[in-house]
C-alpha positions as CSV (number, residue, x, y, z in Angstrom):
1,M,17.0,7.5,30.0
2,T,13.6,8.7,28.9
3,A,13.5,9.5,25.2
4,K,11.6,12.7,24.4
5,T,10.9,14.5,21.1
6,L,8.7,17.6,20.7
7,L,7.4,18.3,17.2
8,K,6.8,22.0,17.4
9,G,4.3,24.2,15.5
10,G,3.3,21.9,12.6
11,R,-0.1,21.5,11.0
12,V,-1.2,18.4,12.8
13,V,-3.6,16.4,10.6
14,D,-5.2,13.4,12.4
15,P,-8.5,12.3,10.8
16,S,-8.9,9.6,13.5
17,Q,-9.7,12.5,15.9
18,A,-10.9,15.0,13.4
19,V,-7.9,17.2,14.2
20,D,-6.5,19.7,11.7
21,D,-4.8,22.5,13.4
22,S,-1.4,24.1,14.3
23,L,-0.3,22.1,17.3
24,D,2.7,20.6,19.1
25,V,3.1,16.8,19.5
26,L,5.2,15.4,22.4
27,L,6.6,11.9,22.1
28,V,7.9,10.1,25.1
29,D,9.4,6.6,25.1
30,G,8.0,5.6,21.8
31,A,4.4,6.8,22.4
32,V,2.4,9.9,21.8
33,A,2.3,11.7,25.2
34,K,0.5,14.9,24.3
35,V,-1.0,16.9,21.4
36,G,-1.8,20.5,22.1
37,S,-1.0,24.2,21.9
38,D,2.2,25.5,23.4
39,V,3.5,22.2,24.8
40,V,6.5,23.0,27.0
41,A,9.7,21.0,26.3
42,G,11.3,19.6,29.4
43,E,14.9,18.8,29.9
44,D,16.6,16.4,27.5
45,T,13.9,16.9,24.9
46,E,14.7,17.0,21.2
47,V,12.8,19.9,19.7
48,V,12.0,19.7,16.0
49,D,10.7,22.8,14.3
50,C,7.8,21.7,12.1
51,S,6.7,25.2,10.9
52,G,5.2,25.0,7.5
53,L,5.1,21.2,7.6
54,V,2.3,18.6,8.1
55,V,2.6,16.2,11.1
56,A,0.4,13.1,10.5
57,P,0.0,9.6,11.8
58,G,2.6,7.5,10.0
59,L,1.8,6.4,6.5
60,I,1.0,2.7,6.2
61,D,1.2,0.7,3.0
62,V,-0.7,-2.6,3.1
63,H,0.6,-3.9,-0.2
64,V,4.3,-4.1,-1.0
65,H,6.6,-6.7,-2.4
66,L,10.0,-7.0,-0.7
67,R,11.2,-10.0,-2.7
68,E,13.1,-11.7,0.1
69,P,13.6,-14.6,0.3
70,G,14.5,-15.7,-3.2
71,E,14.9,-12.5,-5.3
72,E,17.2,-10.4,-3.3
73,H,18.7,-8.9,-6.5
74,K,15.5,-7.0,-6.8
75,E,14.9,-6.0,-3.2
76,T,15.5,-7.1,0.3
77,I,13.5,-6.6,3.4
78,A,16.2,-4.1,4.6
79,T,16.3,-2.1,1.3
80,G,12.5,-2.2,1.1
81,A,12.2,-0.9,4.7
82,A,14.7,1.8,3.8
83,S,12.7,2.7,0.7
84,A,9.5,2.9,2.8
85,A,11.1,5.2,5.3
86,A,12.4,7.5,2.6
87,G,8.9,7.6,1.2
88,G,7.4,8.6,4.6
89,F,5.9,5.1,5.3
90,T,6.3,4.0,8.9
91,A,4.9,0.5,8.2
92,V,4.5,-1.8,5.3
93,C,2.8,-5.2,4.8
94,A,5.0,-7.6,2.9
95,M,3.3,-9.8,0.3
96,P,4.1,-13.6,0.4
97,N,4.8,-14.3,-3.3
98,T,8.5,-14.9,-2.6
99,D,10.6,-17.9,-3.4
100,P,9.8,-19.9,-1.3
101,P,6.5,-18.4,-0.5
102,I,5.5,-17.2,3.0
103,D,3.1,-20.1,3.6
104,D,4.1,-21.4,7.0
105,P,4.9,-20.0,10.5
106,A,8.7,-20.3,10.0
107,A,8.6,-18.2,6.9
108,V,6.5,-15.6,8.7
109,G,8.9,-15.6,11.5
110,F,11.8,-15.0,9.1
111,V,10.1,-11.8,7.8
112,V,9.4,-10.6,11.3
113,A,13.0,-11.1,12.3
114,A,14.5,-9.5,9.2
115,G,12.2,-6.5,9.6
116,R,13.3,-6.0,13.2
117,A,16.9,-6.4,12.2
118,A,16.6,-3.6,9.6
119,G,15.4,-1.3,12.3
120,L,13.6,1.1,9.9
121,S,10.0,1.1,8.9
122,R,7.9,-1.7,10.5
123,V,7.5,-4.8,8.3
124,Y,4.4,-6.8,8.8
125,P,4.3,-10.2,7.0
126,V,1.2,-11.4,5.1
127,G,0.9,-15.1,4.8
128,C,-0.4,-17.2,1.9
129,I,-3.9,-18.4,1.6
130,S,-2.9,-21.6,-0.1
131,V,0.1,-23.9,0.4
132,G,2.7,-22.9,-2.2
133,R,0.3,-20.4,-3.6
134,E,-1.0,-23.3,-5.7
135,G,-4.7,-22.6,-4.9
136,R,-5.5,-26.1,-3.6
137,R,-5.0,-26.4,0.2
138,L,-5.5,-23.8,2.9
139,T,-2.4,-22.9,4.9
140,L,-2.0,-23.1,8.7
141,V,-3.6,-19.7,9.1
142,G,-3.8,-19.6,12.9
143,E,-0.1,-20.6,13.3
144,M,1.0,-18.0,10.8
145,V,-1.1,-15.3,12.7
146,D,0.6,-16.5,15.9
147,A,3.9,-16.0,14.3
148,G,3.1,-12.5,13.2
149,A,1.1,-12.6,10.0
150,V,-1.5,-9.7,9.8
151,A,-3.5,-11.0,6.8
152,I,-3.5,-13.8,4.2
153,T,-3.4,-13.5,0.4
154,D,-2.0,-15.4,-2.6
155,D,-1.3,-12.0,-4.2
156,G,0.3,-12.2,-7.6
157,S,-2.0,-15.2,-8.1
158,P,-5.8,-14.9,-7.7
159,V,-7.5,-17.6,-5.8
160,M,-9.6,-19.1,-8.6
161,N,-11.1,-21.9,-6.5
162,S,-14.2,-20.4,-5.0
163,G,-14.5,-23.2,-2.5
164,L,-11.1,-22.5,-1.2
165,M,-11.8,-18.7,-1.0
166,R,-15.0,-19.5,0.9
167,L,-13.1,-21.6,3.4
168,A,-10.4,-18.9,3.8
169,L,-13.0,-16.2,4.5
170,E,-14.7,-18.5,7.1
171,Y,-11.5,-19.6,8.7
172,A,-9.8,-16.2,8.9
173,Q,-12.6,-14.9,11.1
174,A,-11.4,-17.0,14.0
175,F,-8.2,-15.0,13.9
176,D,-9.6,-11.6,13.0
177,V,-7.5,-11.1,9.9
178,P,-8.6,-9.9,6.5
179,V,-8.4,-12.1,3.4
180,A,-6.8,-10.1,0.6
181,D,-7.3,-11.1,-3.0
182,H,-5.8,-10.1,-6.3
183,P,-9.1,-10.0,-8.4
184,E,-8.4,-11.5,-11.8
185,D,-10.1,-14.3,-13.8
186,V,-7.0,-15.8,-15.4
187,G,-9.1,-17.6,-18.0
188,L,-9.9,-14.2,-19.5
189,S,-6.6,-12.5,-18.9
190,A,-3.8,-15.0,-18.9
191,K,-2.6,-14.3,-22.4
192,G,-2.9,-10.5,-22.1
193,H,-0.1,-8.0,-21.5
194,M,-1.9,-4.7,-21.0
195,N,-5.5,-3.3,-21.0
196,E,-7.7,-4.6,-23.8
197,G,-8.6,-1.6,-25.8
198,I,-7.7,0.8,-28.6
199,V,-4.0,1.1,-27.4
200,S,-3.5,-2.6,-27.2
201,A,-5.0,-3.0,-30.7
202,R,-2.7,-0.2,-32.0
203,L,0.4,-1.9,-30.5
204,G,-0.6,-5.4,-31.5
205,L,-0.5,-6.7,-28.0
206,A,-3.0,-9.1,-26.5
207,G,-5.1,-7.4,-23.9
208,K,-6.7,-8.1,-20.5
209,P,-10.4,-7.0,-20.5
210,N,-12.0,-5.2,-17.6
211,A,-14.3,-8.2,-17.2
212,S,-11.4,-10.4,-16.0
213,E,-11.2,-8.2,-12.9
214,D,-14.9,-7.4,-12.6
215,I,-16.0,-11.1,-12.5
216,H,-13.5,-11.9,-9.7
217,I,-14.5,-8.8,-7.7
218,V,-18.2,-9.8,-7.8
219,R,-17.3,-13.4,-6.9
220,D,-15.3,-12.3,-3.8
221,L,-18.0,-9.9,-2.7
222,L,-20.6,-12.6,-2.9
223,L,-18.4,-15.0,-0.9
224,A,-17.8,-12.3,1.7
225,E,-21.5,-11.7,2.0
226,L,-22.2,-15.4,2.3
227,T,-19.6,-16.0,5.0
228,G,-19.5,-12.7,6.9
229,G,-15.7,-12.7,6.4
230,H,-13.6,-9.6,5.7
231,I,-12.4,-9.4,2.1
232,H,-9.8,-6.9,1.1
233,L,-9.7,-6.3,-2.6
234,Q,-6.3,-5.3,-3.9
235,H,-5.4,-2.6,-6.6
236,V,-9.0,-2.1,-7.9
237,S,-8.7,-0.6,-11.4
238,T,-12.1,-0.8,-13.2
239,R,-15.2,1.4,-13.1
240,F,-17.6,-1.6,-12.7
241,G,-15.4,-3.0,-9.9
242,V,-15.7,0.3,-8.0
243,E,-19.4,0.4,-8.4
244,S,-19.8,-3.3,-7.3
245,I,-17.8,-2.5,-4.1
246,R,-19.9,0.6,-3.5
247,Q,-23.1,-1.4,-3.7
248,A,-21.7,-4.2,-1.5
249,K,-20.7,-1.7,1.2
250,A,-24.2,-0.3,1.1
251,R,-25.5,-3.9,1.7
252,G,-23.2,-4.2,4.7
253,V,-20.6,-6.6,3.2
254,R,-17.3,-6.6,5.1
255,V,-15.1,-5.3,2.4
256,T,-12.2,-2.9,2.3
257,A,-10.5,-2.1,-1.0
258,E,-7.4,-0.3,-2.2
259,A,-6.4,2.0,-5.1
260,S,-2.8,2.3,-6.3
261,P,-1.3,5.7,-7.1
262,H,-0.6,4.7,-10.7
263,H,-4.3,3.7,-11.2
264,L,-5.3,7.1,-10.0
265,V,-3.1,9.1,-12.4
266,L,-2.1,7.0,-15.5
267,T,-4.1,5.5,-18.3
268,H,-3.1,2.8,-20.8
269,E,-1.8,5.6,-23.1
270,A,1.3,5.4,-20.8
271,V,2.2,2.1,-22.4
272,D,2.5,3.7,-25.9
273,G,6.0,3.1,-27.3
274,Y,6.0,-0.4,-25.6
275,R,7.1,1.3,-22.3
276,T,7.7,-1.7,-20.0
277,E,8.0,0.7,-17.0
278,A,4.2,1.2,-17.4
279,K,3.5,-2.6,-17.5
280,M,1.6,-3.8,-14.5
281,N,-1.1,-6.1,-13.3
282,P,-3.9,-5.1,-13.2
283,P,-3.0,-3.0,-16.2
284,L,-3.4,0.7,-16.6
285,R,-6.8,1.2,-18.0
286,T,-8.9,4.0,-19.7
287,Q,-9.6,7.5,-18.6
288,A,-13.2,6.5,-17.6
289,D,-11.7,3.8,-15.3
290,V,-9.3,6.3,-13.8
291,D,-12.1,8.7,-13.2
292,A,-14.1,6.0,-11.4
293,V,-11.2,4.9,-9.2
294,R,-10.6,8.6,-8.3
295,Q,-14.3,8.9,-7.3
296,G,-14.1,5.7,-5.4
297,V,-11.2,7.1,-3.3
298,A,-13.0,10.4,-2.8
299,D,-16.2,8.8,-1.5
300,G,-14.5,6.0,0.5
301,T,-15.6,3.1,-1.7
302,L,-11.9,2.5,-2.1
303,D,-10.8,3.3,1.5
304,T,-7.1,2.6,1.2
305,I,-4.3,3.9,-1.0
306,A,-1.6,1.2,-1.4
307,T,1.4,1.3,-3.7
308,D,1.8,-2.4,-4.8
309,H,5.5,-1.6,-4.7
310,A,6.9,-4.3,-7.1
311,P,10.7,-4.1,-7.7
312,H,12.3,-5.6,-10.7
313,H,15.9,-5.7,-12.0
314,Y,16.8,-3.4,-14.9
315,D,17.6,-6.3,-17.2
316,E,14.2,-7.9,-16.7
317,K,12.3,-4.7,-17.6
318,E,14.5,-4.1,-20.6
319,A,13.0,-7.3,-22.3
320,A,10.4,-7.2,-25.1
321,F,7.1,-6.0,-23.7
322,A,5.4,-9.4,-23.8
323,D,8.4,-10.9,-21.8
324,A,8.8,-8.1,-19.3
325,P,7.5,-8.7,-15.8
326,N,4.6,-6.7,-14.3
327,G,5.0,-4.0,-11.7
328,I,6.6,-0.8,-10.6
329,V,8.3,0.6,-7.5
330,G,6.1,3.0,-5.6
331,L,7.2,3.6,-2.0
332,E,9.3,6.7,-2.7
333,T,6.9,8.4,-5.2
334,A,3.5,7.7,-3.6
335,L,3.2,10.7,-1.3
336,G,4.3,13.1,-4.0
337,V,2.2,11.6,-6.7
338,V,-1.0,11.7,-4.6
339,L,-0.3,15.2,-3.2
340,T,0.3,16.5,-6.7
341,R,-2.2,14.7,-8.9
342,V,-5.0,13.7,-6.5
343,V,-5.0,16.3,-3.7
344,G,-3.6,19.0,-6.0
345,E,-6.3,18.4,-8.6
346,G,-9.1,18.6,-6.0
347,V,-10.1,14.9,-6.0
348,I,-9.6,14.7,-2.2
349,D,-8.4,17.1,0.5
350,L,-5.3,16.6,2.5
351,P,-7.0,15.1,5.6
352,T,-8.8,12.6,3.4
353,M,-5.4,11.6,1.9
354,V,-4.1,11.0,5.5
355,E,-7.2,8.9,6.2
356,R,-6.6,6.8,3.1
357,M,-2.9,6.4,3.6
358,S,-2.7,6.0,7.4
359,C,-5.8,5.7,9.5
360,Q,-7.8,3.4,7.3
361,P,-4.9,1.0,6.4
362,A,-4.3,0.6,10.2
363,R,-7.9,-0.2,10.8
364,A,-8.3,-2.5,7.8
365,F,-5.3,-4.7,8.8
366,N,-5.7,-4.2,12.6
367,L,-2.2,-2.6,12.9
368,P,-0.8,-0.2,15.5
369,G,-0.6,3.4,14.4
370,G,-2.9,5.4,12.2
371,T,-3.7,7.8,15.0
372,L,-2.1,10.4,17.3
373,T,-4.3,9.7,20.3
374,E,-2.5,9.9,23.7
375,G,-0.7,6.6,24.3
376,A,-0.7,5.6,20.7
377,V,2.5,4.3,19.2
378,A,4.7,7.2,18.0
379,D,4.7,6.4,14.3
380,I,4.6,9.7,12.6
381,T,5.2,11.1,9.1
382,V,6.3,14.8,8.7
383,F,6.0,16.2,5.2
384,D,6.2,19.4,3.3
385,P,3.0,19.6,1.2
386,D,4.5,22.4,-1.0
387,E,8.1,21.3,-1.7
388,K,8.7,21.0,-5.4
389,W,11.0,18.2,-6.5
390,T,11.9,16.0,-9.5
391,V,11.7,12.2,-9.3
392,D,15.2,10.7,-9.8
393,A,14.9,7.0,-9.8
394,A,18.7,6.6,-9.6
395,A,18.6,8.1,-6.1
396,F,16.0,5.7,-4.7
397,A,16.8,3.8,-1.6
398,S,15.1,0.8,-3.2
399,K,17.3,-1.6,-5.1
400,S,15.1,-1.2,-8.2
401,R,14.4,1.7,-10.5
402,N,11.3,0.5,-12.4
403,T,9.0,3.5,-12.3
404,P,7.0,5.4,-14.9
405,F,7.3,8.5,-12.8
406,D,11.1,9.1,-13.3
407,G,11.6,12.7,-14.3
408,W,8.2,13.8,-13.1
409,E,8.0,17.2,-11.3
410,L,6.0,16.7,-8.1
411,R,4.8,18.9,-5.2
412,G,4.9,17.5,-1.7
413,R,7.7,15.4,-0.1
414,P,8.5,13.6,3.2
415,R,10.8,15.5,5.6
416,R,11.0,13.0,8.6
417,T,9.8,9.5,9.3
418,I,9.5,8.5,12.9
419,V,8.9,4.9,14.1
420,G,8.4,4.2,17.7
421,G,9.4,7.7,18.6
422,R,12.8,7.3,16.8
423,T,13.6,9.2,13.6
424,V,14.5,6.5,11.1
425,W,14.8,8.8,8.1
426,S,15.1,12.6,7.6
427,A,15.6,14.7,4.5
């Protein structure tokens, strides 16, 4: 039987077509069939009243950690997909720093199968750049792509070997996948636990200087320029890094880059009191850096917003600050944080937010979705831009609760997440 859903009377925001109007969206058999005014619902059509709500191409997060295999006590592919759906994300890209790492076709196939079995948000595997994430030998990139990998990265570990990174950027072009890198010079940052600055000095904690990120960003940009490869720079957090990417884009370098919601709204002051829930890598930096990252998102230098969702067990984050792991969960707070503190403060408008969280992530990683054009896959996020709510980490669908946003009052919340024309989550 044909599956039909009519999303009626919502504010349809689709930057891929420069659409922002009160319209209806008809979904038939997992695809967008029609977008227009006064679309008539036929027989056996589920009609969803979207009055007062925004209907947008499904949100896509190109940077999440689902921890499976190896650390299922923190998250599984199924719970991560559930967390994504609850946050309004129709698709996520799973980082390969698992145990064992996703560094061969069989491991990629495992992630694909587990994502399908969960039947919630789409889960796209990202394969490793180097075997074992050891930074020495290139993986079987083509075979991993054939198995379903949509990009390669050693995320969690920067690729320090410039020769290997050059090889990866050259080789990945044959398979049309981006090479994503965690920009960090570990020689400068390895002993640090937070941003190097006045707060780290006051707390007596070793710091990570901006230069550790800046040097690596410049290296990656130069290699992308040399090879013509597509570099995707992850979680950019420094003002110099933003400006370097801006200049590289002006030169025609193939670079995409992401900002994380926490680097858009928090500074290193959030670590005060040795708050491990604000410990992450790259670390929260100064207000000047936050301002630069916000400007980068506004002007498209940082064209993607990605959560870097990094679940950790409660006991691990309860350790002494120097011993606690880096990272926070972000899938279920990202939309509200961005709507409240980025859109709400006039940094970007709502269509630009949809561009950064849906359209551009799809383009950057060559994924289905990111558009409501006729015939496109029916991956859609419906959200209320005005609903007020309070973050309650205990209610997360994720297995983990490590967030600095617990208790925050936010404005803007998902109402329905549709994947392939099927509602996988509703408020």
